[in-house]
mmCIF file of the N, C-alpha and C atoms, coordinates in Angstrom:
data_MODEL
# 
_entry.id   MODEL 
# 
loop_
_atom_site.group_PDB 
_atom_site.id 
_atom_site.type_symbol 
_atom_site.label_atom_id 
_atom_site.label_alt_id 
_atom_site.label_comp_id 
_atom_site.label_asym_id 
_atom_site.label_entity_id 
_atom_site.label_seq_id 
_atom_site.pdbx_PDB_ins_code 
_atom_site.Cartn_x 
_atom_site.Cartn_y 
_atom_site.Cartn_z 
_atom_site.occupancy 
_atom_site.B_iso_or_equiv 
_atom_site.pdbx_formal_charge 
_atom_site.auth_seq_id 
_atom_site.auth_comp_id 
_atom_site.auth_asym_id 
_atom_site.auth_atom_id 
_atom_site.pdbx_PDB_model_num 
ATOM 1   N N  . MET A 1 1  ? 115.832 74.232 134.233 1.00 0.00 ? 1  MET A N  1 
ATOM 2   C CA . MET A 1 1  ? 115.523 73.310 133.156 1.00 0.00 ? 1  MET A CA 1 
ATOM 3   C C  . MET A 1 1  ? 114.173 72.664 133.450 1.00 0.00 ? 1  MET A C  1 
ATOM 4   N N  . THR A 1 2  ? 113.348 72.563 132.437 1.00 0.00 ? 2  THR A N  1 
ATOM 5   C CA . THR A 1 2  ? 112.022 71.972 132.547 1.00 0.00 ? 2  THR A CA 1 
ATOM 6   C C  . THR A 1 2  ? 112.074 70.547 132.010 1.00 0.00 ? 2  THR A C  1 
ATOM 7   N N  . MET A 1 3  ? 111.345 69.643 132.660 1.00 0.00 ? 3  MET A N  1 
ATOM 8   C CA . MET A 1 3  ? 111.323 68.236 132.267 1.00 0.00 ? 3  MET A CA 1 
ATOM 9   C C  . MET A 1 3  ? 109.926 67.872 131.776 1.00 0.00 ? 3  MET A C  1 
ATOM 10  N N  . LEU A 1 4  ? 109.866 67.114 130.666 1.00 0.00 ? 4  LEU A N  1 
ATOM 11  C CA . LEU A 1 4  ? 108.607 66.617 130.124 1.00 0.00 ? 4  LEU A CA 1 
ATOM 12  C C  . LEU A 1 4  ? 108.759 65.117 129.908 1.00 0.00 ? 4  LEU A C  1 
ATOM 13  N N  . ASP A 1 5  ? 107.931 64.332 130.573 1.00 0.00 ? 5  ASP A N  1 
ATOM 14  C CA . ASP A 1 5  ? 107.959 62.882 130.401 1.00 0.00 ? 5  ASP A CA 1 
ATOM 15  C C  . ASP A 1 5  ? 106.884 62.489 129.395 1.00 0.00 ? 5  ASP A C  1 
ATOM 16  N N  . ALA A 1 6  ? 107.310 62.169 128.185 1.00 0.00 ? 6  ALA A N  1 
ATOM 17  C CA . ALA A 1 6  ? 106.392 61.764 127.123 1.00 0.00 ? 6  ALA A CA 1 
ATOM 18  C C  . ALA A 1 6  ? 106.504 60.260 126.875 1.00 0.00 ? 6  ALA A C  1 
ATOM 19  N N  . SER A 1 7  ? 107.015 59.538 127.849 1.00 0.00 ? 7  SER A N  1 
ATOM 20  C CA . SER A 1 7  ? 107.156 58.089 127.723 1.00 0.00 ? 7  SER A CA 1 
ATOM 21  C C  . SER A 1 7  ? 105.791 57.454 127.503 1.00 0.00 ? 7  SER A C  1 
ATOM 22  N N  . GLY A 1 8  ? 105.734 56.500 126.590 1.00 0.00 ? 8  GLY A N  1 
ATOM 23  C CA . GLY A 1 8  ? 104.501 55.789 126.315 1.00 0.00 ? 8  GLY A CA 1 
ATOM 24  C C  . GLY A 1 8  ? 103.607 56.465 125.296 1.00 0.00 ? 8  GLY A C  1 
ATOM 25  N N  . LEU A 1 9  ? 103.898 57.700 124.952 1.00 0.00 ? 9  LEU A N  1 
ATOM 26  C CA . LEU A 1 9  ? 103.088 58.411 123.959 1.00 0.00 ? 9  LEU A CA 1 
ATOM 27  C C  . LEU A 1 9  ? 103.596 58.100 122.561 1.00 0.00 ? 9  LEU A C  1 
ATOM 28  N N  . ARG A 1 10 ? 102.673 57.954 121.629 1.00 0.00 ? 10 ARG A N  1 
ATOM 29  C CA . ARG A 1 10 ? 103.021 57.652 120.248 1.00 0.00 ? 10 ARG A CA 1 
ATOM 30  C C  . ARG A 1 10 ? 103.093 58.931 119.422 1.00 0.00 ? 10 ARG A C  1 
ATOM 31  N N  . CYS A 1 11 ? 103.829 58.853 118.343 1.00 0.00 ? 11 CYS A N  1 
ATOM 32  C CA . CYS A 1 11 ? 103.985 59.949 117.399 1.00 0.00 ? 11 CYS A CA 1 
ATOM 33  C C  . CYS A 1 11 ? 102.615 60.444 116.954 1.00 0.00 ? 11 CYS A C  1 
ATOM 34  N N  . PRO A 1 12 ? 102.383 61.701 116.900 1.00 0.00 ? 12 PRO A N  1 
ATOM 35  C CA . PRO A 1 12 ? 103.260 62.856 117.066 1.00 0.00 ? 12 PRO A CA 1 
ATOM 36  C C  . PRO A 1 12 ? 103.170 63.497 118.449 1.00 0.00 ? 12 PRO A C  1 
ATOM 37  N N  . LEU A 1 13 ? 102.536 62.831 119.414 1.00 0.00 ? 13 LEU A N  1 
ATOM 38  C CA . LEU A 1 13 ? 102.292 63.466 120.710 1.00 0.00 ? 13 LEU A CA 1 
ATOM 39  C C  . LEU A 1 13 ? 103.535 63.965 121.442 1.00 0.00 ? 13 LEU A C  1 
ATOM 40  N N  . PRO A 1 14 ? 104.664 63.232 121.467 1.00 0.00 ? 14 PRO A N  1 
ATOM 41  C CA . PRO A 1 14 ? 105.825 63.783 122.179 1.00 0.00 ? 14 PRO A CA 1 
ATOM 42  C C  . PRO A 1 14 ? 106.254 65.156 121.654 1.00 0.00 ? 14 PRO A C  1 
ATOM 43  N N  . VAL A 1 15 ? 106.288 65.314 120.343 1.00 0.00 ? 15 VAL A N  1 
ATOM 44  C CA . VAL A 1 15 ? 106.695 66.597 119.757 1.00 0.00 ? 15 VAL A CA 1 
ATOM 45  C C  . VAL A 1 15 ? 105.631 67.664 120.012 1.00 0.00 ? 15 VAL A C  1 
ATOM 46  N N  . LEU A 1 16 ? 104.370 67.304 119.904 1.00 0.00 ? 16 LEU A N  1 
ATOM 47  C CA . LEU A 1 16 ? 103.307 68.286 120.144 1.00 0.00 ? 16 LEU A CA 1 
ATOM 48  C C  . LEU A 1 16 ? 103.317 68.777 121.585 1.00 0.00 ? 16 LEU A C  1 
ATOM 49  N N  . LYS A 1 17 ? 103.526 67.877 122.536 1.00 0.00 ? 17 LYS A N  1 
ATOM 50  C CA . LYS A 1 17 ? 103.584 68.281 123.941 1.00 0.00 ? 17 LYS A CA 1 
ATOM 51  C C  . LYS A 1 17 ? 104.830 69.132 124.211 1.00 0.00 ? 17 LYS A C  1 
ATOM 52  N N  . ALA A 1 18 ? 105.937 68.801 123.560 1.00 0.00 ? 18 ALA A N  1 
ATOM 53  C CA . ALA A 1 18 ? 107.157 69.598 123.705 1.00 0.00 ? 18 ALA A CA 1 
ATOM 54  C C  . ALA A 1 18 ? 106.942 70.998 123.151 1.00 0.00 ? 18 ALA A C  1 
ATOM 55  N N  . ARG A 1 19 ? 106.320 71.087 121.992 1.00 0.00 ? 19 ARG A N  1 
ATOM 56  C CA . ARG A 1 19 ? 106.058 72.389 121.379 1.00 0.00 ? 19 ARG A CA 1 
ATOM 57  C C  . ARG A 1 19 ? 105.191 73.250 122.291 1.00 0.00 ? 19 ARG A C  1 
ATOM 58  N N  . LYS A 1 20 ? 104.179 72.641 122.888 1.00 0.00 ? 20 LYS A N  1 
ATOM 59  C CA . LYS A 1 20 ? 103.303 73.369 123.805 1.00 0.00 ? 20 LYS A CA 1 
ATOM 60  C C  . LYS A 1 20 ? 104.076 73.852 125.028 1.00 0.00 ? 20 LYS A C  1 
ATOM 61  N N  . ALA A 1 21 ? 104.937 73.003 125.580 1.00 0.00 ? 21 ALA A N  1 
ATOM 62  C CA . ALA A 1 21 ? 105.741 73.387 126.743 1.00 0.00 ? 21 ALA A CA 1 
ATOM 63  C C  . ALA A 1 21 ? 106.696 74.525 126.392 1.00 0.00 ? 21 ALA A C  1 
ATOM 64  N N  . LEU A 1 22 ? 107.305 74.456 125.222 1.00 0.00 ? 22 LEU A N  1 
ATOM 65  C CA . LEU A 1 22 ? 108.251 75.489 124.801 1.00 0.00 ? 22 LEU A CA 1 
ATOM 66  C C  . LEU A 1 22 ? 107.584 76.847 124.625 1.00 0.00 ? 22 LEU A C  1 
ATOM 67  N N  . ARG A 1 23 ? 106.316 76.869 124.245 1.00 0.00 ? 23 ARG A N  1 
ATOM 68  C CA . ARG A 1 23 ? 105.612 78.140 124.061 1.00 0.00 ? 23 ARG A CA 1 
ATOM 69  C C  . ARG A 1 23 ? 105.605 78.982 125.334 1.00 0.00 ? 23 ARG A C  1 
ATOM 70  N N  . SER A 1 24 ? 105.515 78.327 126.489 1.00 0.00 ? 24 SER A N  1 
ATOM 71  C CA . SER A 1 24 ? 105.423 79.065 127.752 1.00 0.00 ? 24 SER A CA 1 
ATOM 72  C C  . SER A 1 24 ? 106.788 79.363 128.362 1.00 0.00 ? 24 SER A C  1 
ATOM 73  N N  . MET A 1 25 ? 107.860 78.948 127.690 1.00 0.00 ? 25 MET A N  1 
ATOM 74  C CA . MET A 1 25 ? 109.207 79.164 128.212 1.00 0.00 ? 25 MET A CA 1 
ATOM 75  C C  . MET A 1 25 ? 109.814 80.434 127.616 1.00 0.00 ? 25 MET A C  1 
ATOM 76  N N  . THR A 1 26 ? 110.823 80.958 128.293 1.00 0.00 ? 26 THR A N  1 
ATOM 77  C CA . THR A 1 26 ? 111.505 82.143 127.785 1.00 0.00 ? 26 THR A CA 1 
ATOM 78  C C  . THR A 1 26 ? 112.697 81.727 126.922 1.00 0.00 ? 26 THR A C  1 
ATOM 79  N N  . PRO A 1 27 ? 113.093 82.576 125.975 1.00 0.00 ? 27 PRO A N  1 
ATOM 80  C CA . PRO A 1 27 ? 114.228 82.246 125.116 1.00 0.00 ? 27 PRO A CA 1 
ATOM 81  C C  . PRO A 1 27 ? 115.466 81.892 125.938 1.00 0.00 ? 27 PRO A C  1 
ATOM 82  N N  . GLY A 1 28 ? 116.150 80.849 125.504 1.00 0.00 ? 28 GLY A N  1 
ATOM 83  C CA . GLY A 1 28 ? 117.352 80.389 126.188 1.00 0.00 ? 28 GLY A CA 1 
ATOM 84  C C  . GLY A 1 28 ? 117.090 79.290 127.207 1.00 0.00 ? 28 GLY A C  1 
ATOM 85  N N  . GLU A 1 29 ? 115.838 79.134 127.645 1.00 0.00 ? 29 GLU A N  1 
ATOM 86  C CA . GLU A 1 29 ? 115.512 78.055 128.573 1.00 0.00 ? 29 GLU A CA 1 
ATOM 87  C C  . GLU A 1 29 ? 115.596 76.718 127.845 1.00 0.00 ? 29 GLU A C  1 
ATOM 88  N N  . GLU A 1 30 ? 115.885 75.658 128.608 1.00 0.00 ? 30 GLU A N  1 
ATOM 89  C CA . GLU A 1 30 ? 115.995 74.334 128.022 1.00 0.00 ? 30 GLU A CA 1 
ATOM 90  C C  . GLU A 1 30 ? 114.894 73.411 128.527 1.00 0.00 ? 30 GLU A C  1 
ATOM 91  N N  . LEU A 1 31 ? 114.410 72.578 127.622 1.00 0.00 ? 31 LEU A N  1 
ATOM 92  C CA . LEU A 1 31 ? 113.393 71.582 127.914 1.00 0.00 ? 31 LEU A CA 1 
ATOM 93  C C  . LEU A 1 31 ? 114.015 70.216 127.690 1.00 0.00 ? 31 LEU A C  1 
ATOM 94  N N  . THR A 1 32 ? 113.905 69.340 128.686 1.00 0.00 ? 32 THR A N  1 
ATOM 95  C CA . THR A 1 32 ? 114.353 67.955 128.549 1.00 0.00 ? 32 THR A CA 1 
ATOM 96  C C  . THR A 1 32 ? 113.122 67.082 128.368 1.00 0.00 ? 32 THR A C  1 
ATOM 97  N N  . VAL A 1 33 ? 113.125 66.276 127.314 1.00 0.00 ? 33 VAL A N  1 
ATOM 98  C CA . VAL A 1 33 ? 111.988 65.415 127.001 1.00 0.00 ? 33 VAL A CA 1 
ATOM 99  C C  . VAL A 1 33 ? 112.440 63.957 127.038 1.00 0.00 ? 33 VAL A C  1 
ATOM 100 N N  . LEU A 1 34 ? 111.675 63.135 127.750 1.00 0.00 ? 34 LEU A N  1 
ATOM 101 C CA . LEU A 1 34 ? 111.886 61.687 127.744 1.00 0.00 ? 34 LEU A CA 1 
ATOM 102 C C  . LEU A 1 34 ? 110.819 61.092 126.844 1.00 0.00 ? 34 LEU A C  1 
ATOM 103 N N  . ALA A 1 35 ? 111.219 60.275 125.868 1.00 0.00 ? 35 ALA A N  1 
ATOM 104 C CA . ALA A 1 35 ? 110.268 59.681 124.933 1.00 0.00 ? 35 ALA A CA 1 
ATOM 105 C C  . ALA A 1 35 ? 110.656 58.238 124.631 1.00 0.00 ? 35 ALA A C  1 
ATOM 106 N N  . THR A 1 36 ? 109.649 57.407 124.401 1.00 0.00 ? 36 THR A N  1 
ATOM 107 C CA . THR A 1 36 ? 109.894 56.006 124.087 1.00 0.00 ? 36 THR A CA 1 
ATOM 108 C C  . THR A 1 36 ? 109.446 55.628 122.681 1.00 0.00 ? 36 THR A C  1 
ATOM 109 N N  . ASP A 1 37 ? 108.769 56.528 121.988 1.00 0.00 ? 37 ASP A N  1 
ATOM 110 C CA . ASP A 1 37 ? 108.333 56.235 120.627 1.00 0.00 ? 37 ASP A CA 1 
ATOM 111 C C  . ASP A 1 37 ? 109.556 56.079 119.730 1.00 0.00 ? 37 ASP A C  1 
ATOM 112 N N  . PRO A 1 38 ? 109.632 54.994 118.940 1.00 0.00 ? 38 PRO A N  1 
ATOM 113 C CA . PRO A 1 38 ? 110.819 54.781 118.101 1.00 0.00 ? 38 PRO A CA 1 
ATOM 114 C C  . PRO A 1 38 ? 111.071 55.888 117.083 1.00 0.00 ? 38 PRO A C  1 
ATOM 115 N N  . GLY A 1 39 ? 110.028 56.611 116.693 1.00 0.00 ? 39 GLY A N  1 
ATOM 116 C CA . GLY A 1 39 ? 110.197 57.693 115.724 1.00 0.00 ? 39 GLY A CA 1 
ATOM 117 C C  . GLY A 1 39 ? 110.556 59.028 116.344 1.00 0.00 ? 39 GLY A C  1 
ATOM 118 N N  . ALA A 1 40 ? 110.562 59.104 117.673 1.00 0.00 ? 40 ALA A N  1 
ATOM 119 C CA . ALA A 1 40 ? 110.791 60.382 118.353 1.00 0.00 ? 40 ALA A CA 1 
ATOM 120 C C  . ALA A 1 40 ? 112.115 61.049 117.983 1.00 0.00 ? 40 ALA A C  1 
ATOM 121 N N  . PRO A 1 41 ? 113.233 60.328 117.925 1.00 0.00 ? 41 PRO A N  1 
ATOM 122 C CA . PRO A 1 41 ? 114.485 61.028 117.571 1.00 0.00 ? 41 PRO A CA 1 
ATOM 123 C C  . PRO A 1 41 ? 114.395 61.780 116.243 1.00 0.00 ? 41 PRO A C  1 
ATOM 124 N N  . ASN A 1 42 ? 113.871 61.123 115.211 1.00 0.00 ? 42 ASN A N  1 
ATOM 125 C CA . ASN A 1 42 ? 113.740 61.794 113.912 1.00 0.00 ? 42 ASN A CA 1 
ATOM 126 C C  . ASN A 1 42 ? 112.724 62.926 113.966 1.00 0.00 ? 42 ASN A C  1 
ATOM 127 N N  . ASP A 1 43 ? 111.644 62.721 114.727 1.00 0.00 ? 43 ASP A N  1 
ATOM 128 C CA . ASP A 1 43 ? 110.632 63.771 114.851 1.00 0.00 ? 43 ASP A CA 1 
ATOM 129 C C  . ASP A 1 43 ? 111.212 65.020 115.508 1.00 0.00 ? 43 ASP A C  1 
ATOM 130 N N  . PHE A 1 44 ? 112.002 64.846 116.562 1.00 0.00 ? 44 PHE A N  1 
ATOM 131 C CA . PHE A 1 44 ? 112.583 65.998 117.250 1.00 0.00 ? 44 PHE A CA 1 
ATOM 132 C C  . PHE A 1 44 ? 113.645 66.684 116.398 1.00 0.00 ? 44 PHE A C  1 
ATOM 133 N N  . ARG A 1 45 ? 114.411 65.906 115.636 1.00 0.00 ? 45 ARG A N  1 
ATOM 134 C CA . ARG A 1 45 ? 115.378 66.527 114.718 1.00 0.00 ? 45 ARG A CA 1 
ATOM 135 C C  . ARG A 1 45 ? 114.652 67.403 113.694 1.00 0.00 ? 45 ARG A C  1 
ATOM 136 N N  . ALA A 1 46 ? 113.580 66.873 113.136 1.00 0.00 ? 46 ALA A N  1 
ATOM 137 C CA . ALA A 1 46 ? 112.819 67.618 112.127 1.00 0.00 ? 46 ALA A CA 1 
ATOM 138 C C  . ALA A 1 46 ? 112.156 68.841 112.750 1.00 0.00 ? 46 ALA A C  1 
ATOM 139 N N  . TYR A 1 47 ? 111.610 68.685 113.953 1.00 0.00 ? 47 TYR A N  1 
ATOM 140 C CA . TYR A 1 47 ? 110.966 69.816 114.624 1.00 0.00 ? 47 TYR A CA 1 
ATOM 141 C C  . TYR A 1 47 ? 111.970 70.955 114.836 1.00 0.00 ? 47 TYR A C  1 
ATOM 142 N N  . CYS A 1 48 ? 113.128 70.629 115.365 1.00 0.00 ? 48 CYS A N  1 
ATOM 143 C CA . CYS A 1 48 ? 114.126 71.672 115.644 1.00 0.00 ? 48 CYS A CA 1 
ATOM 144 C C  . CYS A 1 48 ? 114.642 72.315 114.361 1.00 0.00 ? 48 CYS A C  1 
ATOM 145 N N  . ALA A 1 49 ? 114.747 71.537 113.299 1.00 0.00 ? 49 ALA A N  1 
ATOM 146 C CA . ALA A 1 49 ? 115.215 72.084 112.020 1.00 0.00 ? 49 ALA A CA 1 
ATOM 147 C C  . ALA A 1 49 ? 114.234 73.105 111.462 1.00 0.00 ? 49 ALA A C  1 
ATOM 148 N N  . THR A 1 50 ? 112.954 72.956 111.761 1.00 0.00 ? 50 THR A N  1 
ATOM 149 C CA . THR A 1 50 ? 111.958 73.870 111.215 1.00 0.00 ? 50 THR A CA 1 
ATOM 150 C C  . THR A 1 50 ? 111.511 74.951 112.196 1.00 0.00 ? 50 THR A C  1 
ATOM 151 N N  . SER A 1 51 ? 111.667 74.717 113.493 1.00 0.00 ? 51 SER A N  1 
ATOM 152 C CA . SER A 1 51 ? 111.153 75.667 114.496 1.00 0.00 ? 51 SER A CA 1 
ATOM 153 C C  . SER A 1 51 ? 112.138 76.775 114.837 1.00 0.00 ? 51 SER A C  1 
ATOM 154 N N  . GLY A 1 52 ? 113.424 76.497 114.630 1.00 0.00 ? 52 GLY A N  1 
ATOM 155 C CA . GLY A 1 52 ? 114.436 77.456 115.044 1.00 0.00 ? 52 GLY A CA 1 
ATOM 156 C C  . GLY A 1 52 ? 114.949 77.190 116.454 1.00 0.00 ? 52 GLY A C  1 
ATOM 157 N N  . ASP A 1 53 ? 114.252 76.327 117.212 1.00 0.00 ? 53 ASP A N  1 
ATOM 158 C CA . ASP A 1 53 ? 114.744 75.940 118.529 1.00 0.00 ? 53 ASP A CA 1 
ATOM 159 C C  . ASP A 1 53 ? 115.955 75.033 118.343 1.00 0.00 ? 53 ASP A C  1 
ATOM 160 N N  . ALA A 1 54 ? 116.893 75.078 119.289 1.00 0.00 ? 54 ALA A N  1 
ATOM 161 C CA . ALA A 1 54 ? 118.145 74.340 119.150 1.00 0.00 ? 54 ALA A CA 1 
ATOM 162 C C  . ALA A 1 54 ? 118.055 72.957 119.775 1.00 0.00 ? 54 ALA A C  1 
ATOM 163 N N  . LEU A 1 55 ? 118.452 71.954 119.017 1.00 0.00 ? 55 LEU A N  1 
ATOM 164 C CA . LEU A 1 55 ? 118.572 70.603 119.542 1.00 0.00 ? 55 LEU A CA 1 
ATOM 165 C C  . LEU A 1 55 ? 119.930 70.515 120.229 1.00 0.00 ? 55 LEU A C  1 
ATOM 166 N N  . VAL A 1 56 ? 119.923 70.626 121.557 1.00 0.00 ? 56 VAL A N  1 
ATOM 167 C CA . VAL A 1 56 ? 121.159 70.646 122.333 1.00 0.00 ? 56 VAL A CA 1 
ATOM 168 C C  . VAL A 1 56 ? 121.767 69.250 122.393 1.00 0.00 ? 56 VAL A C  1 
ATOM 169 N N  . SER A 1 57 ? 120.923 68.247 122.671 1.00 0.00 ? 57 SER A N  1 
ATOM 170 C CA . SER A 1 57 ? 121.413 66.867 122.697 1.00 0.00 ? 57 SER A CA 1 
ATOM 171 C C  . SER A 1 57 ? 120.264 65.909 122.475 1.00 0.00 ? 57 SER A C  1 
ATOM 172 N N  . LEU A 1 58 ? 120.618 64.740 121.964 1.00 0.00 ? 58 LEU A N  1 
ATOM 173 C CA . LEU A 1 58 ? 119.660 63.665 121.766 1.00 0.00 ? 58 LEU A CA 1 
ATOM 174 C C  . LEU A 1 58 ? 120.402 62.372 122.066 1.00 0.00 ? 58 LEU A C  1 
ATOM 175 N N  . THR A 1 59 ? 119.966 61.677 123.111 1.00 0.00 ? 59 THR A N  1 
ATOM 176 C CA . THR A 1 59 ? 120.621 60.453 123.534 1.00 0.00 ? 59 THR A CA 1 
ATOM 177 C C  . THR A 1 59 ? 119.624 59.315 123.475 1.00 0.00 ? 59 THR A C  1 
ATOM 178 N N  . GLU A 1 60 ? 119.997 58.253 122.778 1.00 0.00 ? 60 GLU A N  1 
ATOM 179 C CA . GLU A 1 60 ? 119.133 57.080 122.692 1.00 0.00 ? 60 GLU A CA 1 
ATOM 180 C C  . GLU A 1 60 ? 119.713 55.963 123.540 1.00 0.00 ? 60 GLU A C  1 
ATOM 181 N N  . ALA A 1 61 ? 118.866 55.365 124.406 1.00 0.00 ? 61 ALA A N  1 
ATOM 182 C CA . ALA A 1 61 ? 119.298 54.264 125.259 1.00 0.00 ? 61 ALA A CA 1 
ATOM 183 C C  . ALA A 1 61 ? 118.087 53.563 125.844 1.00 0.00 ? 61 ALA A C  1 
ATOM 184 N N  . ASP A 1 62 ? 118.215 52.268 126.077 1.00 0.00 ? 62 ASP A N  1 
ATOM 185 C CA . ASP A 1 62 ? 117.196 51.478 126.766 1.00 0.00 ? 62 ASP A CA 1 
ATOM 186 C C  . ASP A 1 62 ? 115.805 51.625 126.157 1.00 0.00 ? 62 ASP A C  1 
ATOM 187 N N  . GLY A 1 63 ? 115.704 51.644 124.844 1.00 0.00 ? 63 GLY A N  1 
ATOM 188 C CA . GLY A 1 63 ? 114.411 51.699 124.186 1.00 0.00 ? 63 GLY A CA 1 
ATOM 189 C C  . GLY A 1 63 ? 113.738 53.057 124.211 1.00 0.00 ? 63 GLY A C  1 
ATOM 190 N N  . GLY A 1 64 ? 114.477 54.085 124.564 1.00 0.00 ? 64 GLY A N  1 
ATOM 191 C CA . GLY A 1 64 ? 113.906 55.424 124.599 1.00 0.00 ? 64 GLY A CA 1 
ATOM 192 C C  . GLY A 1 64 ? 114.939 56.462 124.234 1.00 0.00 ? 64 GLY A C  1 
ATOM 193 N N  . CYS A 1 65 ? 114.564 57.711 124.373 1.00 0.00 ? 65 CYS A N  1 
ATOM 194 C CA . CYS A 1 65 ? 115.521 58.778 124.106 1.00 0.00 ? 65 CYS A CA 1 
ATOM 195 C C  . CYS A 1 65 ? 115.279 59.937 125.067 1.00 0.00 ? 65 CYS A C  1 
ATOM 196 N N  . THR A 1 66 ? 116.337 60.683 125.268 1.00 0.00 ? 66 THR A N  1 
ATOM 197 C CA . THR A 1 66 ? 116.286 61.911 126.047 1.00 0.00 ? 66 THR A CA 1 
ATOM 198 C C  . THR A 1 66 ? 116.721 63.036 125.122 1.00 0.00 ? 66 THR A C  1 
ATOM 199 N N  . VAL A 1 67 ? 115.871 64.033 125.008 1.00 0.00 ? 67 VAL A N  1 
ATOM 200 C CA . VAL A 1 67 ? 116.111 65.149 124.101 1.00 0.00 ? 67 VAL A CA 1 
ATOM 201 C C  . VAL A 1 67 ? 116.182 66.436 124.907 1.00 0.00 ? 67 VAL A C  1 
ATOM 202 N N  . VAL A 1 68 ? 117.173 67.246 124.624 1.00 0.00 ? 68 VAL A N  1 
ATOM 203 C CA . VAL A 1 68 ? 117.262 68.562 125.263 1.00 0.00 ? 68 VAL A CA 1 
ATOM 204 C C  . VAL A 1 68 ? 117.146 69.612 124.162 1.00 0.00 ? 68 VAL A C  1 
ATOM 205 N N  . ILE A 1 69 ? 116.155 70.504 124.334 1.00 0.00 ? 69 ILE A N  1 
ATOM 206 C CA . ILE A 1 69 ? 115.888 71.549 123.346 1.00 0.00 ? 69 ILE A CA 1 
ATOM 207 C C  . ILE A 1 69 ? 116.007 72.910 124.023 1.00 0.00 ? 69 ILE A C  1 
ATOM 208 N N  . ARG A 1 70 ? 116.733 73.837 123.387 1.00 0.00 ? 70 ARG A N  1 
ATOM 209 C CA . ARG A 1 70 ? 116.845 75.204 123.902 1.00 0.00 ? 70 ARG A CA 1 
ATOM 210 C C  . ARG A 1 70 ? 115.925 76.094 123.079 1.00 0.00 ? 70 ARG A C  1 
ATOM 211 N N  . LYS A 1 71 ? 115.043 76.791 123.786 1.00 0.00 ? 71 LYS A N  1 
ATOM 212 C CA . LYS A 1 71 ? 114.087 77.669 123.100 1.00 0.00 ? 71 LYS A CA 1 
ATOM 213 C C  . LYS A 1 71 ? 114.821 78.812 122.400 1.00 0.00 ? 71 LYS A C  1 
ATOM 214 N N  . ALA A 1 72 ? 114.419 79.027 121.164 1.00 0.00 ? 72 ALA A N  1 
ATOM 215 C CA . ALA A 1 72 ? 115.016 80.110 120.366 1.00 0.00 ? 72 ALA A CA 1 
ATOM 216 C C  . ALA A 1 72 ? 114.593 81.461 120.925 1.00 0.00 ? 72 ALA A C  1 
ATOM 217 N N  . GLY A 1 73 ? 115.403 82.450 120.648 1.00 0.00 ? 73 GLY A N  1 
ATOM 218 C CA . GLY A 1 73 ? 115.098 83.770 121.163 1.00 0.00 ? 73 GLY A CA 1 
ATOM 219 C C  . GLY A 1 73 ? 115.139 84.775 120.114 1.00 0.00 ? 73 GLY A C  1 
# 
């Protein structure tokens, strides 16, 4: 599993950095993203709905969120 810390980055940077990381991954691999932008949960839901990558989990806590995305194959 690959980890991406996008804490402190504002929209749309967390999703853009995640998309870039996913490009270099193989299908089925999972990326965990930490983000603090309040819009990040909705941004990641929308990204996964359009990209074909699977939103495995999205947990919001302590002013941030942890997102797990599985690369589509």
